[in-house]
Each structure stands twice: as structure tokens, then as C-alpha cells.
VEXVEX-109471 format. One record per residue (C-alpha): residue number from 1; x, y negated, z. Coordinates in nm, 3 decimals. Each point is the difference from the previous one (the first is absolute). Layout:
! residues N
@nr: NUM | east: X | north: Y | up: Z
...
! end
This chain:
! residues 242
@nr: 1 | east: 0.000 | north: 0.000 | up: 0.000
@nr: 2 | east: 0.117 | north: -0.350 | up: -0.079
@nr: 3 | east: 0.072 | north: -0.252 | up: 0.269
@nr: 4 | east: -0.304 | north: -0.203 | up: 0.101
@nr: 5 | east: 0.010 | north: -0.358 | up: -0.124
@nr: 6 | east: -0.034 | north: -0.271 | up: 0.259
@nr: 7 | east: -0.266 | north: -0.262 | up: -0.069
@nr: 8 | east: -0.082 | north: -0.330 | up: 0.163
@nr: 9 | east: -0.261 | north: -0.268 | up: -0.057
@nr: 10 | east: 0.000 | north: -0.377 | up: 0.029
@nr: 11 | east: -0.360 | north: -0.104 | up: 0.059
@nr: 12 | east: -0.071 | north: -0.370 | up: -0.039
@nr: 13 | east: -0.250 | north: -0.166 | up: 0.233
@nr: 14 | east: 0.133 | north: -0.355 | up: -0.003
@nr: 15 | east: -0.261 | north: -0.166 | up: -0.222
@nr: 16 | east: -0.208 | north: -0.297 | up: 0.106
@nr: 17 | east: -0.315 | north: 0.089 | up: -0.192
@nr: 18 | east: -0.095 | north: -0.357 | up: -0.093
@nr: 19 | east: -0.251 | north: 0.117 | up: -0.260
@nr: 20 | east: -0.198 | north: 0.189 | up: 0.265
@nr: 21 | east: -0.135 | north: -0.327 | up: 0.141
@nr: 22 | east: 0.056 | north: 0.122 | up: 0.357
@nr: 23 | east: 0.226 | north: -0.083 | up: 0.292
@nr: 24 | east: 0.069 | north: 0.373 | up: 0.032
@nr: 25 | east: 0.282 | north: 0.124 | up: -0.220
@nr: 26 | east: -0.127 | north: 0.245 | up: -0.261
@nr: 27 | east: 0.213 | north: 0.289 | up: 0.132
@nr: 28 | east: -0.183 | north: -0.023 | up: 0.334
@nr: 29 | east: -0.353 | north: -0.038 | up: -0.137
@nr: 30 | east: -0.222 | north: 0.299 | up: 0.068
@nr: 31 | east: -0.121 | north: 0.276 | up: -0.228
@nr: 32 | east: -0.228 | north: 0.237 | up: 0.192
@nr: 33 | east: 0.124 | north: -0.145 | up: 0.331
@nr: 34 | east: 0.370 | north: 0.052 | up: -0.074
@nr: 35 | east: 0.247 | north: -0.255 | up: -0.137
@nr: 36 | east: 0.092 | north: 0.015 | up: -0.369
@nr: 37 | east: 0.365 | north: 0.082 | up: 0.080
@nr: 38 | east: -0.111 | north: 0.306 | up: 0.200
@nr: 39 | east: -0.103 | north: 0.193 | up: -0.310
@nr: 40 | east: 0.328 | north: -0.033 | up: -0.190
@nr: 41 | east: 0.198 | north: 0.083 | up: 0.313
@nr: 42 | east: -0.221 | north: 0.304 | up: 0.064
@nr: 43 | east: 0.064 | north: 0.138 | up: -0.349
@nr: 44 | east: 0.376 | north: -0.044 | up: 0.030
@nr: 45 | east: -0.001 | north: 0.135 | up: 0.358
@nr: 46 | east: -0.177 | north: 0.321 | up: -0.107
@nr: 47 | east: 0.214 | north: 0.047 | up: -0.312
@nr: 48 | east: 0.347 | north: 0.144 | up: -0.061
@nr: 49 | east: 0.161 | north: -0.339 | up: 0.070
@nr: 50 | east: 0.264 | north: 0.009 | up: 0.273
@nr: 51 | east: 0.017 | north: -0.362 | up: 0.108
@nr: 52 | east: -0.195 | north: -0.326 | up: -0.031
@nr: 53 | east: 0.123 | north: -0.358 | up: 0.031
@nr: 54 | east: -0.290 | north: -0.239 | up: 0.054
@nr: 55 | east: 0.056 | north: -0.361 | up: -0.110
@nr: 56 | east: -0.234 | north: -0.251 | up: 0.166
@nr: 57 | east: -0.062 | north: -0.372 | up: 0.015
@nr: 58 | east: 0.216 | north: -0.212 | up: 0.233
@nr: 59 | east: -0.130 | north: 0.031 | up: 0.355
@nr: 60 | east: -0.196 | north: 0.321 | up: -0.065
@nr: 61 | east: 0.249 | north: 0.262 | up: 0.119
@nr: 62 | east: -0.140 | north: 0.039 | up: 0.351
@nr: 63 | east: -0.359 | north: 0.012 | up: -0.124
@nr: 64 | east: 0.074 | north: 0.262 | up: -0.266
@nr: 65 | east: 0.202 | north: 0.210 | up: 0.241
@nr: 66 | east: -0.274 | north: 0.019 | up: 0.262
@nr: 67 | east: -0.322 | north: -0.033 | up: -0.200
@nr: 68 | east: 0.093 | north: 0.192 | up: -0.315
@nr: 69 | east: 0.302 | north: 0.229 | up: 0.040
@nr: 70 | east: -0.044 | north: 0.111 | up: 0.361
@nr: 71 | east: -0.379 | north: -0.013 | up: 0.002
@nr: 72 | east: -0.033 | north: 0.238 | up: -0.294
@nr: 73 | east: 0.308 | north: 0.211 | up: 0.069
@nr: 74 | east: 0.199 | north: -0.087 | up: -0.313
@nr: 75 | east: 0.324 | north: 0.150 | up: 0.131
@nr: 76 | east: 0.167 | north: -0.002 | up: -0.343
@nr: 77 | east: 0.023 | north: -0.380 | up: 0.026
@nr: 78 | east: 0.361 | north: -0.024 | up: 0.116
@nr: 79 | east: 0.033 | north: -0.375 | up: -0.034
@nr: 80 | east: -0.217 | north: -0.313 | up: -0.020
@nr: 81 | east: 0.169 | north: -0.305 | up: -0.149
@nr: 82 | east: -0.114 | north: -0.352 | up: -0.088
@nr: 83 | east: -0.031 | north: -0.079 | up: -0.368
@nr: 84 | east: 0.141 | north: -0.291 | up: -0.195
@nr: 85 | east: -0.129 | north: -0.292 | up: -0.204
@nr: 86 | east: -0.070 | north: 0.196 | up: -0.317
@nr: 87 | east: -0.101 | north: 0.361 | up: -0.053
@nr: 88 | east: 0.345 | north: 0.092 | up: -0.130
@nr: 89 | east: 0.159 | north: -0.144 | up: 0.314
@nr: 90 | east: -0.225 | north: 0.227 | up: 0.209
@nr: 91 | east: 0.092 | north: 0.307 | up: -0.204
@nr: 92 | east: 0.370 | north: -0.082 | up: 0.026
@nr: 93 | east: -0.025 | north: -0.033 | up: 0.377
@nr: 94 | east: -0.186 | north: 0.331 | up: 0.023
@nr: 95 | east: 0.254 | north: 0.186 | up: -0.213
@nr: 96 | east: 0.283 | north: -0.114 | up: 0.226
@nr: 97 | east: -0.162 | north: 0.187 | up: 0.290
@nr: 98 | east: 0.045 | north: 0.335 | up: -0.177
@nr: 99 | east: 0.335 | north: 0.178 | up: 0.028
@nr: 100 | east: -0.051 | north: 0.364 | up: -0.103
@nr: 101 | east: -0.234 | north: 0.059 | up: -0.290
@nr: 102 | east: -0.014 | north: 0.150 | up: -0.349
@nr: 103 | east: -0.314 | north: -0.172 | up: -0.127
@nr: 104 | east: -0.198 | north: -0.297 | up: 0.127
@nr: 105 | east: -0.368 | north: -0.078 | up: -0.056
@nr: 106 | east: -0.093 | north: -0.369 | up: 0.002
@nr: 107 | east: -0.371 | north: -0.052 | up: 0.062
@nr: 108 | east: -0.236 | north: -0.291 | up: 0.057
@nr: 109 | east: -0.183 | north: 0.056 | up: 0.328
@nr: 110 | east: -0.300 | north: -0.172 | up: -0.157
@nr: 111 | east: -0.053 | north: 0.308 | up: -0.222
@nr: 112 | east: -0.194 | north: 0.228 | up: 0.238
@nr: 113 | east: -0.110 | north: 0.256 | up: -0.260
@nr: 114 | east: 0.343 | north: 0.151 | up: -0.068
@nr: 115 | east: -0.006 | north: 0.380 | up: 0.023
@nr: 116 | east: 0.251 | north: 0.276 | up: 0.064
@nr: 117 | east: -0.062 | north: 0.123 | up: -0.356
@nr: 118 | east: 0.128 | north: -0.334 | up: -0.130
@nr: 119 | east: 0.304 | north: 0.021 | up: 0.228
@nr: 120 | east: 0.075 | north: 0.354 | up: -0.121
@nr: 121 | east: -0.024 | north: -0.097 | up: -0.367
@nr: 122 | east: 0.236 | north: -0.290 | up: 0.058
@nr: 123 | east: 0.250 | north: 0.216 | up: 0.189
@nr: 124 | east: 0.011 | north: 0.252 | up: -0.284
@nr: 125 | east: 0.068 | north: -0.273 | up: -0.257
@nr: 126 | east: 0.256 | north: -0.197 | up: 0.200
@nr: 127 | east: 0.215 | north: 0.310 | up: 0.042
@nr: 128 | east: 0.027 | north: 0.015 | up: -0.380
@nr: 129 | east: 0.011 | north: -0.367 | up: -0.099
@nr: 130 | east: 0.141 | north: -0.167 | up: 0.318
@nr: 131 | east: -0.268 | north: -0.271 | up: -0.019
@nr: 132 | east: -0.375 | north: 0.006 | up: -0.056
@nr: 133 | east: -0.308 | north: -0.210 | up: 0.066
@nr: 134 | east: -0.360 | north: 0.102 | up: 0.053
@nr: 135 | east: -0.262 | north: -0.153 | up: -0.227
@nr: 136 | east: -0.290 | north: 0.065 | up: -0.235
@nr: 137 | east: -0.071 | north: -0.081 | up: -0.365
@nr: 138 | east: -0.227 | north: -0.304 | up: -0.035
@nr: 139 | east: -0.362 | north: 0.057 | up: -0.097
@nr: 140 | east: -0.059 | north: -0.342 | up: -0.152
@nr: 141 | east: 0.147 | north: -0.174 | up: -0.302
@nr: 142 | east: 0.277 | north: -0.234 | up: 0.115
@nr: 143 | east: 0.073 | north: -0.339 | up: -0.159
@nr: 144 | east: 0.327 | north: -0.187 | up: 0.036
@nr: 145 | east: -0.057 | north: -0.376 | up: 0.024
@nr: 146 | east: 0.221 | north: -0.278 | up: -0.125
@nr: 147 | east: 0.088 | north: -0.309 | up: 0.203
@nr: 148 | east: -0.314 | north: -0.178 | up: -0.128
@nr: 149 | east: -0.238 | north: 0.270 | up: 0.118
@nr: 150 | east: -0.061 | north: 0.151 | up: -0.340
@nr: 151 | east: 0.045 | north: 0.366 | up: -0.095
@nr: 152 | east: 0.355 | north: 0.056 | up: -0.119
@nr: 153 | east: -0.029 | north: 0.372 | up: -0.075
@nr: 154 | east: -0.166 | north: 0.324 | up: 0.106
@nr: 155 | east: 0.228 | north: 0.281 | up: 0.120
@nr: 156 | east: -0.081 | north: 0.362 | up: -0.075
@nr: 157 | east: -0.223 | north: 0.108 | up: 0.290
@nr: 158 | east: 0.149 | north: 0.349 | up: -0.008
@nr: 159 | east: 0.332 | north: -0.145 | up: 0.115
@nr: 160 | east: -0.126 | north: -0.235 | up: 0.272
@nr: 161 | east: -0.006 | north: 0.116 | up: 0.361
@nr: 162 | east: -0.118 | north: -0.152 | up: 0.329
@nr: 163 | east: 0.288 | north: 0.043 | up: 0.240
@nr: 164 | east: -0.067 | north: 0.113 | up: 0.356
@nr: 165 | east: 0.204 | north: 0.122 | up: 0.293
@nr: 166 | east: 0.178 | north: 0.203 | up: 0.122
@nr: 167 | east: 0.302 | north: -0.074 | up: -0.214
@nr: 168 | east: 0.266 | north: 0.263 | up: 0.062
@nr: 169 | east: 0.374 | north: -0.002 | up: -0.052
@nr: 170 | east: 0.324 | north: 0.177 | up: 0.075
@nr: 171 | east: 0.103 | north: -0.178 | up: 0.317
@nr: 172 | east: 0.348 | north: -0.111 | up: -0.102
@nr: 173 | east: -0.132 | north: -0.134 | up: -0.331
@nr: 174 | east: -0.273 | north: -0.217 | up: 0.151
@nr: 175 | east: 0.204 | north: -0.119 | up: 0.297
@nr: 176 | east: 0.289 | north: -0.117 | up: -0.215
@nr: 177 | east: -0.239 | north: -0.165 | up: -0.247
@nr: 178 | east: -0.167 | north: -0.192 | up: 0.283
@nr: 179 | east: 0.333 | north: -0.103 | up: 0.149
@nr: 180 | east: 0.097 | north: -0.137 | up: -0.340
@nr: 181 | east: -0.335 | north: -0.179 | up: -0.028
@nr: 182 | east: 0.049 | north: -0.180 | up: 0.331
@nr: 183 | east: 0.348 | north: -0.111 | up: -0.107
@nr: 184 | east: -0.117 | north: -0.121 | up: -0.339
@nr: 185 | east: -0.352 | north: -0.125 | up: 0.076
@nr: 186 | east: 0.085 | north: -0.369 | up: -0.050
@nr: 187 | east: 0.157 | north: 0.071 | up: -0.337
@nr: 188 | east: -0.305 | north: 0.202 | up: -0.105
@nr: 189 | east: -0.231 | north: -0.286 | up: 0.100
@nr: 190 | east: 0.206 | north: -0.242 | up: -0.205
@nr: 191 | east: -0.032 | north: 0.234 | up: -0.297
@nr: 192 | east: -0.378 | north: 0.011 | up: 0.046
@nr: 193 | east: -0.006 | north: 0.369 | up: 0.095
@nr: 194 | east: -0.277 | north: 0.082 | up: 0.248
@nr: 195 | east: 0.015 | north: 0.335 | up: 0.181
@nr: 196 | east: -0.350 | north: 0.131 | up: 0.068
@nr: 197 | east: 0.052 | north: 0.365 | up: 0.093
@nr: 198 | east: 0.264 | north: 0.256 | up: 0.088
@nr: 199 | east: 0.015 | north: 0.144 | up: -0.352
@nr: 200 | east: 0.112 | north: -0.341 | up: -0.128
@nr: 201 | east: 0.282 | north: -0.001 | up: 0.255
@nr: 202 | east: 0.134 | north: 0.330 | up: -0.133
@nr: 203 | east: -0.058 | north: -0.096 | up: -0.363
@nr: 204 | east: 0.156 | north: -0.346 | up: 0.035
@nr: 205 | east: 0.278 | north: 0.052 | up: 0.253
@nr: 206 | east: 0.096 | north: 0.362 | up: -0.067
@nr: 207 | east: -0.094 | north: 0.034 | up: -0.366
@nr: 208 | east: -0.183 | north: 0.324 | up: 0.078
@nr: 209 | east: -0.309 | north: 0.132 | up: -0.182
@nr: 210 | east: -0.305 | north: 0.058 | up: 0.221
@nr: 211 | east: -0.238 | north: 0.293 | up: -0.050
@nr: 212 | east: -0.380 | north: -0.046 | up: 0.012
@nr: 213 | east: -0.197 | north: 0.244 | up: 0.218
@nr: 214 | east: -0.377 | north: 0.040 | up: 0.019
@nr: 215 | east: -0.150 | north: -0.143 | up: 0.318
@nr: 216 | east: -0.375 | north: -0.046 | up: 0.032
@nr: 217 | east: -0.257 | north: -0.260 | up: -0.100
@nr: 218 | east: -0.108 | north: 0.011 | up: 0.365
@nr: 219 | east: 0.349 | north: -0.101 | up: 0.120
@nr: 220 | east: -0.105 | north: -0.365 | up: 0.015
@nr: 221 | east: 0.168 | north: -0.285 | up: 0.185
@nr: 222 | east: -0.210 | north: -0.185 | up: 0.256
@nr: 223 | east: 0.016 | north: -0.364 | up: -0.109
@nr: 224 | east: -0.356 | north: -0.139 | up: 0.022
@nr: 225 | east: -0.304 | north: 0.075 | up: 0.220
@nr: 226 | east: -0.152 | north: 0.193 | up: -0.293
@nr: 227 | east: 0.297 | north: 0.238 | up: 0.009
@nr: 228 | east: -0.084 | north: 0.094 | up: 0.358
@nr: 229 | east: -0.351 | north: 0.103 | up: -0.105
@nr: 230 | east: 0.135 | north: 0.204 | up: -0.292
@nr: 231 | east: 0.249 | north: 0.181 | up: 0.226
@nr: 232 | east: -0.275 | north: 0.076 | up: 0.251
@nr: 233 | east: -0.213 | north: 0.153 | up: -0.276
@nr: 234 | east: 0.292 | north: 0.210 | up: -0.130
@nr: 235 | east: 0.057 | north: 0.136 | up: 0.351
@nr: 236 | east: -0.368 | north: 0.077 | up: 0.050
@nr: 237 | east: -0.007 | north: 0.188 | up: -0.332
@nr: 238 | east: 0.292 | north: 0.210 | up: 0.122
@nr: 239 | east: -0.172 | north: 0.066 | up: 0.332
@nr: 240 | east: 0.249 | north: -0.215 | up: 0.192
@nr: 241 | east: -0.082 | north: -0.274 | up: 0.250
@nr: 242 | east: -0.351 | north: -0.114 | up: 0.066
! end
């Protein structure tokens, strides 16, 4: 038998949730009487993952430790760390808390519908390609706009994907790419390069191709109040919550 690979996760829960129109941060809003972040943590806790680093908003470490991690028995959370100004700062800080790992899963805590099946598919692909991201082909026709708000062109729908998380990488590859990003972030800004997800970090800073892996159309990100209602319905359909 081959040696078991060691896997870790960086789960991001440092968002402010401005579009929710609430004083409560979206990761702490309730779905069936449990906070949004609970569901992602539960899936990772019950999976093959060995270790979780939870990245939270400044000032939230004590709250998350007592009200989330300890309350629900998420013993795989080995570290809780405050995030940074931008998402990529938060990921970089989380990665630096991991020392012994083959592959790392980076996941938005505001995606409560992630499943172990998705994690398993991603693990299988990352062991072949060293980097992969979860997503789904778009259902709608997509239009690319010009700077005046007119249609510039229409890409082939068969080749357009909605990107989700987790995004999964060989640990040394993603850590070194993020270290390079932090060193060169000012230069990238001056060149007009905006980093919006982890795949872009690997593509831009490491020059590495990223594999697409099927996720789920239910693997939505909680961004607006409507998203909470959709997630509740998905869970009820699966016989969860309620």
C-alpha cells in the first residue's frame, strides 16, 4: 500500500458580508439554527482531511474558538488566525500556519453546501495535476462587455465555467506562489493585474496550469439574503437541518 497523503485545509471566514444588509457577518448568520461556517467545517471535519486552519476577521478569534470550534467539537481545527485586508492576504496567512502537508484545500467558509464527494474528486485530480479548482459549466449564455457597456463578444458557453471552492494544490506549489505574490503585490497592482482567486495566484506567479473539477450547482456562496433561503431549501431537500 502507498503512503497516505497528508491533507490540510485553509477555511476562510474573514468576510464582512456587506451585501447581506445585516450587522451580523454572513459566516455567523444562521441556517437551520446553526451558523453558515458550521456546515463547511462539519464537512471538512468528517472527511479525510487531517488538519484545518480557520482564518477569521480581526477580533473574532476568541468568539470562533468558543462558539464555533469548541461548541461543535471541530477538533481538526488546529489553528485560528486573523485574516488580512484582502482575500489573498488571508489565504497567505493561513498557509503559513501549515508545516507538514502534501495537498492543501482552500475553501470559502461561506459555501456551506460543499460535500465530501466534492473533496474526494478534487483530491483525486490534484494528485495527478498538482492544482485543481472546483466549478461547474455555466447554464446561461455569457456576454463579455466593453468599457461602454455594450456587448463585445460572446464566448462559447461550452468552455465557460463558474468557479467555486475548494481550490486544491500541492502544498509547496501554492505556498511558494503566495509568498511570491506578497513580495510582488505592489508591482502587480501597478501593472493592473488583479488577483481574484487562488487559481490565478498559481497561474500568474507559478506559471502552472490549473485543472477544472466538477463541483455542484448547489455549492453556492452565501452573499445575499436570498442565498440563505436557497441554502436552507437545498438542505431541506437533502433531509438536513429543519
